[in-house]
C-alpha positions in Angstrom: -0.1 0.0 0.0 1.0 3.3 -1.0 0.2 7.0 -1.0 -1.8 6.6 -4.0 -3.7 3.6 -2.5 -4.5 5.8 0.6 -5.4 8.8 -1.6 -7.8 6.5 -3.0 -9.8 6.0 0.0 -9.7 9.8 1.0 -11.2 9.7 -2.5 -14.1 7.4 -1.5 -14.6 9.4 1.7 -14.8 12.4 -1.0 -17.3 10.6 -3.1 -19.5 10.0 -0.2 -19.7 14.1 0.3 -20.3 14.8 -3.5 -23.3 12.3 -3.0 -24.7 14.1 0.5 -24.1 17.6 -1.9 -21.2 18.6 0.1 -17.9 20.1 -0.9 -16.4 16.8 -2.1 -13.3 16.7 0.1 -12.5 13.3 2.0 -9.4 12.7 4.4 -8.7 9.1 6.1 -5.7 9.1 8.8 -3.5 6.0 8.4 -1.4 4.6 11.3 1.1 1.8 10.6 -0.2 1.3 7.6 -4.0 0.8 8.2 -6.8 3.2 8.4 -7.8 4.8 12.0 -9.7 7.2 10.4 -12.0 8.4 7.8 -14.0 11.8 7.1 -15.7 14.2 4.4 -17.2 17.5 4.7 -20.3 17.7 6.8 -20.5 21.4 6.8 -23.8 21.3 5.5 -25.1 18.2 6.7 -24.3 19.6 10.9 -24.4 23.1 9.6 -21.0 23.6 11.4 -18.2 25.6 9.3 -15.9 23.7 11.1 -16.7 20.4 9.9 -14.3 19.9 7.1 -12.8 16.6 6.1 -9.9 17.0 8.1 -11.0 18.2 11.3 -13.5 14.9 10.6 -10.6 12.9 10.6 -8.6 14.9 13.4 -10.8 13.8 15.5 -11.6 10.3 14.9 -7.7 9.3 14.8 -7.5 11.4 18.3 -10.3 8.8 19.6 -8.7 6.0 18.0 -5.4 6.5 19.3 -6.6 7.7 22.6 -4.3 10.9 22.9 -4.9 14.2 20.9 -1.2 14.1 19.1 -1.1 12.1 16.1 2.5 11.3 15.9 3.4 8.4 13.5 0.2 8.8 11.6 0.1 10.4 8.0 -3.2 12.0 6.6 -4.3 12.0 3.2 -6.8 14.5 2.1 -7.8 15.3 -1.5 -7.7 19.1 -1.5 -4.6 21.3 0.5 -5.8 22.0 4.0 -7.2 25.6 4.4 -5.5 27.8 7.7 -8.2 26.2 10.5 -7.3 22.8 9.6 -3.5 23.3 8.7 -3.5 24.5 12.6 -5.2 21.8 14.0 -3.0 19.5 11.8 0.0 21.3 13.6 -1.5 21.1 17.0 -2.1 17.3 16.4 1.5 17.2 15.9 0.6 15.0 12.6 3.9 13.2 11.3 2.9 13.1 7.3 0.3 15.3 5.4 -0.4 13.9 2.1 -3.0 16.3 -0.1 -3.9 15.9 -3.6 -5.4 19.4 -5.3 -3.8 22.3 -4.3 -6.0 25.2 -3.3 -5.4 28.3 -5.4 -7.9 30.7 -3.0 -7.7 28.9 0.2 -5.2 26.6 1.1 -2.8 26.9 4.5 0.2 27.5 2.2 -0.5 31.0 0.8 -1.8 32.3 4.3 -0.4 30.4 6.7 2.8 28.0 5.2 4.2 27.6 8.9 0.7 26.2 10.8 2.0 22.9 10.3 4.5 21.0 13.2 8.1 22.1 11.7 9.0 18.2 11.9 5.7 17.5 9.4 6.5 16.2 6.5 4.7 17.4 3.4 3.7 15.7 0.3 1.3 17.6 -2.8 0.3 16.9 -6.3 -0.9 12.7 -5.3 -3.4 11.8 -7.5 -4.1 15.8 -7.9 -6.5 15.6 -11.7 -8.3 13.2 -9.9 -9.2 15.3 -6.9 -9.2 18.3 -9.2 -11.8 17.0 -11.2 -14.3 15.4 -8.8 -14.4 19.7 -7.3 -15.1 20.7 -10.5 -17.9 18.0 -11.3 -19.6 19.5 -7.8 -19.3 22.9 -9.0 -20.5 22.4 -12.1 -23.4 20.4 -11.2 -24.4 23.2 -8.5 -25.0 25.9 -11.4 
């Protein structure tokens, strides 16, 4: 299992969000080669602006790990995290963040590139085209 495998799992979460008429962002957290948490956007369903895919996955992973730190974990997310999510990931001290499509308008790297923990490794562009296409399809459907 590699980054592409886990990004495909995050894409499945994003597809669930799409089906629920949520912005199609999905995330999974991996520890020791297995998925310990999943999440997708639920901002409309929960009427909660903080219910991003990453936040759902961080909370579920912390519950599974039995603590607030996600050391030795990797988050796979279909879209570059926003500043809020990057801040939460920074506090979690997650070891690695892998994202698909960049978010030119709201991505953390534009507004708060230091938000993640200094030791967090970031990998971008994994299955970026597939992740971006799902977003394009969603917004085309809404217009």
